PABA-213558 format. One record per residue: residue in three letters; x, y, z of N, C-alpha, C in turn. Coordinates in Angstrom, 1 decimal, m for minus. Layout:
! PABA-213558
+------+--------+--------+--------+--------+--------+--------+--------+--------+--------+
| rest |   n_c1 |   n_c2 |   n_c3 |  ca_c1 |  ca_c2 |  ca_c3 |   c_c1 |   c_c2 |   c_c3 |
+------+--------+--------+--------+--------+--------+--------+--------+--------+--------+
|  ALA |      X |      Y |      Z |      X |      Y |      Z |      X |      Y |      Z |
...
+------+--------+--------+--------+--------+--------+--------+--------+--------+--------+
! end
This chain:
! PABA-213558
+------+--------+--------+--------+--------+--------+--------+--------+--------+--------+
| rest |   n_c1 |   n_c2 |   n_c3 |  ca_c1 |  ca_c2 |  ca_c3 |   c_c1 |   c_c2 |   c_c3 |
+------+--------+--------+--------+--------+--------+--------+--------+--------+--------+
|  MET |  100.4 |   96.0 |   54.9 |  101.9 |   96.5 |   55.3 |  101.8 |   97.1 |   56.5 |
|  PHE |  100.5 |   97.9 |   56.7 |  100.7 |   98.8 |   58.1 |  100.8 |   97.7 |   59.4 |
|  ASN |   99.8 |   96.5 |   59.0 |   99.8 |   95.5 |   60.3 |  101.2 |   94.9 |   60.4 |
|  SER |  102.0 |   94.7 |   59.4 |  103.4 |   94.0 |   59.7 |  104.2 |   95.0 |   60.4 |
|  LEU |  104.2 |   96.2 |   60.0 |  104.8 |   97.3 |   60.7 |  104.7 |   97.5 |   62.1 |
|  LEU |  103.3 |   97.6 |   62.5 |  102.9 |   97.6 |   63.7 |  103.4 |   96.4 |   64.5 |
|  ALA |  103.3 |   95.4 |   64.0 |  103.7 |   94.0 |   64.7 |  105.3 |   94.3 |   65.0 |
|  ARG |  106.0 |   94.6 |   63.9 |  107.6 |   94.8 |   64.2 |  107.9 |   95.9 |   65.4 |
|  ALA |  106.9 |   97.0 |   65.4 |  107.3 |   98.0 |   66.2 |  106.9 |   97.5 |   67.7 |
|  ASP |  105.8 |   96.7 |   67.8 |  105.5 |   96.1 |   69.1 |  106.8 |   95.1 |   69.6 |
|  ASP |  107.3 |   94.4 |   68.7 |  108.2 |   93.4 |   68.9 |  109.3 |   94.1 |   69.5 |
|  GLN |  109.8 |   95.3 |   68.9 |  111.0 |   96.1 |   69.1 |  110.7 |   96.8 |   70.7 |
|  VAL |  109.5 |   97.1 |   70.9 |  109.1 |   97.7 |   72.1 |  109.4 |   96.8 |   73.2 |
|  LEU |  109.0 |   95.5 |   73.0 |  109.0 |   94.4 |   74.0 |  110.5 |   94.2 |   74.2 |
|  ASN |  111.2 |   94.1 |   73.1 |  112.8 |   93.8 |   72.9 |  113.3 |   94.7 |   73.8 |
|  ILE |  113.0 |   95.9 |   73.7 |  113.9 |   97.2 |   74.6 |  113.5 |   96.5 |   75.8 |
|  LEU |  112.4 |   96.6 |   76.3 |  112.0 |   96.3 |   77.6 |  112.3 |   94.7 |   78.2 |
|  GLN |  113.4 |   94.1 |   77.4 |  113.7 |   92.6 |   77.7 |  112.5 |   91.8 |   77.7 |
|  GLY |  111.5 |   92.2 |   76.8 |  110.5 |   91.2 |   76.7 |  109.3 |   91.5 |   77.5 |
|  GLY |  109.3 |   92.7 |   78.0 |  108.3 |   92.9 |   79.0 |  108.3 |   92.1 |   80.0 |
|  GLU |  107.2 |   92.1 |   81.0 |  107.2 |   91.3 |   82.3 |  106.5 |   90.1 |   82.3 |
|  LEU |  106.8 |   89.3 |   83.1 |  106.1 |   87.9 |   83.0 |  104.9 |   87.9 |   83.8 |
|  ILE |  103.7 |   87.8 |   83.2 |  102.4 |   88.1 |   83.7 |  101.5 |   86.8 |   83.7 |
|  ARG |  101.1 |   86.4 |   84.7 |  100.2 |   85.1 |   84.8 |   99.0 |   85.7 |   84.4 |
|  PHE |   98.2 |   84.8 |   83.4 |   96.9 |   85.0 |   83.1 |   96.0 |   84.0 |   83.7 |
|  LEU |   94.9 |   84.4 |   84.5 |   94.2 |   83.5 |   85.2 |   92.6 |   83.4 |   84.7 |
|  PRO |   92.5 |   82.9 |   83.7 |   91.1 |   82.9 |   83.0 |   89.9 |   81.9 |   84.0 |
|  ARG |   88.8 |   82.5 |   84.1 |   87.8 |   81.8 |   85.0 |   87.7 |   80.4 |   84.9 |
|  ASN |   87.8 |   80.1 |   83.6 |   87.2 |   78.8 |   83.1 |   88.5 |   77.8 |   82.6 |
|  ASP |   89.6 |   78.2 |   82.6 |   90.7 |   77.6 |   82.0 |   91.8 |   77.4 |   82.9 |
|  ALA |   92.9 |   77.1 |   82.6 |   94.2 |   76.8 |   83.1 |   95.0 |   78.1 |   83.1 |
|  PRO |   95.8 |   78.5 |   84.0 |   96.7 |   79.7 |   83.9 |   97.7 |   79.7 |   82.8 |
|  VAL |   97.9 |   80.7 |   82.3 |   98.9 |   81.0 |   81.3 |   99.9 |   81.9 |   81.5 |
|  LEU |  101.2 |   81.7 |   81.4 |  102.1 |   82.9 |   81.4 |  102.5 |   83.6 |   80.2 |
|  VAL |  102.4 |   84.8 |   80.3 |  102.6 |   85.8 |   79.0 |  103.6 |   86.7 |   79.3 |
|  ARG |  104.1 |   87.3 |   78.3 |  104.9 |   88.6 |   78.4 |  104.2 |   89.7 |   78.1 |
|  GLY |  104.4 |   90.6 |   78.7 |  103.8 |   91.9 |   78.4 |  104.2 |   93.3 |   79.2 |
|  ILE |  103.5 |   94.6 |   79.0 |  103.9 |   95.5 |   79.5 |  102.9 |   96.2 |   80.6 |
|  PHE |  103.2 |   96.1 |   81.6 |  102.3 |   96.5 |   83.1 |  102.5 |   97.9 |   83.3 |
|  ASP |  101.4 |   98.5 |   83.3 |  101.4 |  100.2 |   83.6 |  100.3 |  100.1 |   85.0 |
|  LYS |  100.9 |  100.3 |   86.0 |  100.3 |  100.4 |   87.4 |   99.3 |  101.6 |   87.5 |
|  ALA |   99.4 |  102.5 |   86.6 |   98.6 |  103.8 |   86.9 |   98.6 |  104.4 |   85.4 |
|  PHE |   97.8 |  103.5 |   84.4 |   97.6 |  103.9 |   83.0 |   96.5 |  105.2 |   83.0 |
|  GLU |   96.9 |  106.0 |   82.0 |   95.9 |  107.4 |   82.2 |   94.8 |  107.0 |   81.2 |
|  VAL |   93.5 |  106.9 |   81.8 |   92.4 |  106.8 |   80.8 |   91.5 |  108.1 |   80.8 |
|  ILE |   91.4 |  108.7 |   79.5 |   90.8 |  109.6 |   79.3 |   89.2 |  109.7 |   78.8 |
|  SER |   88.3 |  109.8 |   79.4 |   86.8 |  109.9 |   79.0 |   86.6 |  111.0 |   77.8 |
|  ASP |   85.9 |  110.5 |   76.7 |   85.9 |  111.7 |   75.8 |   84.3 |  112.3 |   75.8 |
|  GLY |   83.8 |  112.2 |   77.1 |   82.4 |  112.8 |   77.2 |   82.6 |  114.2 |   77.4 |
|  GLU |   81.7 |  114.9 |   77.7 |   81.7 |  116.5 |   77.6 |   82.7 |  116.9 |   79.0 |
|  ALA |   82.6 |  116.4 |   80.1 |   83.4 |  116.6 |   81.1 |   84.8 |  116.4 |   81.2 |
|  GLY |   85.3 |  115.5 |   80.0 |   86.7 |  115.4 |   79.7 |   87.4 |  114.6 |   81.1 |
|  LEU |   86.5 |  113.6 |   81.6 |   87.0 |  112.9 |   82.9 |   88.3 |  112.2 |   82.7 |
|  MET |   89.3 |  112.1 |   83.6 |   90.6 |  111.6 |   83.5 |   90.6 |  110.5 |   84.7 |
|  SER |   91.2 |  109.4 |   84.6 |   91.4 |  108.4 |   85.8 |   92.6 |  107.5 |   85.6 |
|  PHE |   93.1 |  106.8 |   86.5 |   94.2 |  106.2 |   86.5 |   94.0 |  104.7 |   86.9 |
|  GLN |   94.3 |  103.9 |   86.2 |   93.9 |  102.3 |   86.8 |   95.1 |  101.4 |   85.9 |
|  PRO |   95.1 |  100.4 |   86.5 |   96.3 |   99.4 |   86.1 |   95.8 |   98.9 |   84.7 |
|  ALA |   97.0 |   98.7 |   84.1 |   96.6 |   98.1 |   82.7 |   97.7 |   97.4 |   82.1 |
|  ILE |   97.5 |   96.3 |   81.3 |   98.4 |   95.6 |   80.7 |   98.2 |   95.6 |   79.1 |
|  PHE |   99.4 |   95.6 |   78.4 |   99.6 |   95.5 |   77.0 |  100.3 |   94.0 |   76.5 |
|  ILE |   99.4 |   93.2 |   75.9 |   99.9 |   91.9 |   75.5 |   99.7 |   91.5 |   73.9 |
|  ARG |  100.3 |   90.9 |   73.3 |  100.0 |   90.5 |   71.9 |   99.0 |   89.2 |   71.9 |
|  VAL |   98.1 |   89.1 |   71.3 |   97.1 |   88.3 |   70.9 |   97.8 |   86.9 |   70.8 |
|  GLU |   98.9 |   86.8 |   69.9 |   99.4 |   85.6 |   69.7 |  100.3 |   85.0 |   70.9 |
|  ASP |  100.4 |   85.8 |   71.9 |  101.0 |   85.0 |   73.3 |   99.8 |   84.4 |   73.9 |
|  LEU |   98.6 |   84.7 |   73.8 |   97.7 |   84.0 |   74.5 |   97.3 |   82.6 |   74.0 |
|  GLY |   97.7 |   82.5 |   72.6 |   97.1 |   81.1 |   72.2 |   95.8 |   81.2 |   71.7 |
|  ALA |   94.8 |   80.2 |   72.1 |   93.6 |   80.4 |   71.7 |   92.7 |   80.7 |   72.8 |
|  GLN |   93.1 |   81.4 |   73.9 |   92.0 |   81.8 |   75.2 |   91.8 |   83.1 |   75.0 |
|  PRO |   90.4 |   83.4 |   75.0 |   89.9 |   84.7 |   75.1 |   90.0 |   85.4 |   76.3 |
|  ILE |   90.1 |   86.6 |   76.4 |   90.3 |   87.5 |   77.7 |   88.7 |   87.9 |   78.0 |
|  GLU |   88.3 |   87.7 |   79.0 |   86.9 |   88.2 |   79.3 |   86.8 |   89.1 |   80.7 |
|  GLU |   85.7 |   89.9 |   80.8 |   85.7 |   90.6 |   82.1 |   85.6 |   89.5 |   83.2 |
|  ASP |   86.2 |   90.0 |   84.3 |   86.2 |   89.2 |   85.4 |   87.4 |   88.1 |   85.6 |
|  ASP |   87.9 |   87.9 |   84.3 |   89.2 |   87.2 |   84.3 |   90.4 |   88.0 |   85.2 |
|  ARG |   91.4 |   87.2 |   85.6 |   92.4 |   87.9 |   86.6 |   93.9 |   87.9 |   86.0 |
|  PHE |   94.5 |   88.7 |   86.3 |   96.2 |   88.9 |   86.1 |   96.9 |   88.9 |   87.2 |
|  GLU |   98.0 |   88.1 |   87.2 |   98.9 |   88.3 |   88.4 |  100.1 |   88.8 |   88.1 |
|  VAL |  100.6 |   90.0 |   88.7 |  101.7 |   90.6 |   88.3 |  102.5 |   90.7 |   89.7 |
|  ASP |  103.7 |   90.3 |   89.7 |  104.6 |   90.4 |   90.8 |  103.9 |   90.2 |   92.1 |
|  GLY |  103.0 |   89.2 |   92.1 |  102.2 |   88.6 |   93.4 |  101.0 |   89.4 |   93.6 |
|  ALA |  100.7 |   90.5 |   92.9 |   99.4 |   91.4 |   93.1 |   98.3 |   90.9 |   92.2 |
|  LEU |   97.2 |   90.7 |   92.6 |   95.8 |   90.2 |   91.8 |   95.3 |   91.4 |   91.3 |
|  PHE |   94.8 |   91.3 |   89.7 |   94.1 |   92.5 |   89.3 |   92.7 |   91.8 |   88.3 |
|  GLU |   91.9 |   92.3 |   88.3 |   90.7 |   91.7 |   87.7 |   90.5 |   92.7 |   86.2 |
|  VAL |   90.1 |   91.9 |   85.4 |   89.8 |   92.4 |   84.0 |   88.4 |   93.6 |   84.2 |
|  ARG |   88.6 |   94.5 |   83.8 |   87.5 |   95.7 |   83.8 |   87.0 |   95.8 |   82.1 |
|  GLU |   87.9 |   96.2 |   81.4 |   87.6 |   96.2 |   79.7 |   88.9 |   95.8 |   79.2 |
|  VAL |   88.6 |   95.2 |   77.9 |   89.5 |   94.6 |   76.7 |   89.3 |   95.6 |   75.7 |
|  LYS |   90.5 |   96.1 |   75.3 |   90.5 |   97.0 |   74.1 |   91.8 |   96.3 |   73.2 |
|  ARG |   90.9 |   95.8 |   71.8 |   91.9 |   95.2 |   71.1 |   92.2 |   96.1 |   70.0 |
|  ASP |   93.5 |   96.4 |   69.3 |   93.8 |   97.5 |   68.7 |   93.5 |   97.0 |   67.1 |
|  GLY |   93.0 |   95.9 |   66.7 |   92.9 |   95.4 |   65.7 |   94.3 |   94.9 |   64.6 |
|  LYS |   95.4 |   95.2 |   65.2 |   96.6 |   94.9 |   64.7 |   97.4 |   93.8 |   65.4 |
|  GLY |   96.8 |   92.9 |   66.4 |   97.5 |   92.0 |   67.1 |   97.7 |   92.5 |   68.6 |
|  GLY |   97.4 |   93.6 |   69.0 |   97.6 |   94.1 |   70.5 |   96.3 |   94.1 |   71.1 |
|  ILE |   96.6 |   93.9 |   72.4 |   95.5 |   94.1 |   73.5 |   96.0 |   94.9 |   74.6 |
|  MET |   95.1 |   95.6 |   75.1 |   95.1 |   96.6 |   76.3 |   94.2 |   96.1 |   77.0 |
|  ILE |   94.6 |   95.9 |   78.0 |   93.4 |   95.3 |   79.1 |   93.6 |   96.2 |   80.4 |
|  LEU |   92.4 |   96.8 |   80.8 |   92.3 |   97.8 |   81.8 |   91.6 |   97.0 |   82.9 |
|  MET |   92.4 |   97.2 |   84.2 |   91.9 |   96.5 |   85.2 |   91.6 |   97.3 |   86.6 |
|  HIS |   91.3 |   96.4 |   87.6 |   91.3 |   97.1 |   88.9 |   91.9 |   96.1 |   89.7 |
|  THR |   92.5 |   96.7 |   91.1 |   93.4 |   95.8 |   91.9 |   92.3 |   95.3 |   92.7 |
|  LEU |   92.7 |   94.1 |   93.0 |   91.7 |   93.1 |   94.1 |   92.5 |   93.3 |   95.4 |
+------+--------+--------+--------+--------+--------+--------+--------+--------+--------+
! end
């Protein structure tokens, strides 16, 4: 039940944002794919180590189902509004969403 509620919440957020932004996924070993997602140019990342470090980096939230069968791997790229970004880390929420942390090329 929780999974379906979370999927509905994701759908509502994307609907409020007019489906998110159109993002081009550029996998290293396959054809490009257009997906809709939420792009954050300065996503706040907090390290949970002793120092409690905080940094900001570009990130995209997308739904697994929007990618089809293509996995996302480090060094894959995304294009948003003509700017290129490279994948640094992929965080799956286990409920159908993916947060992709990136750096600008």
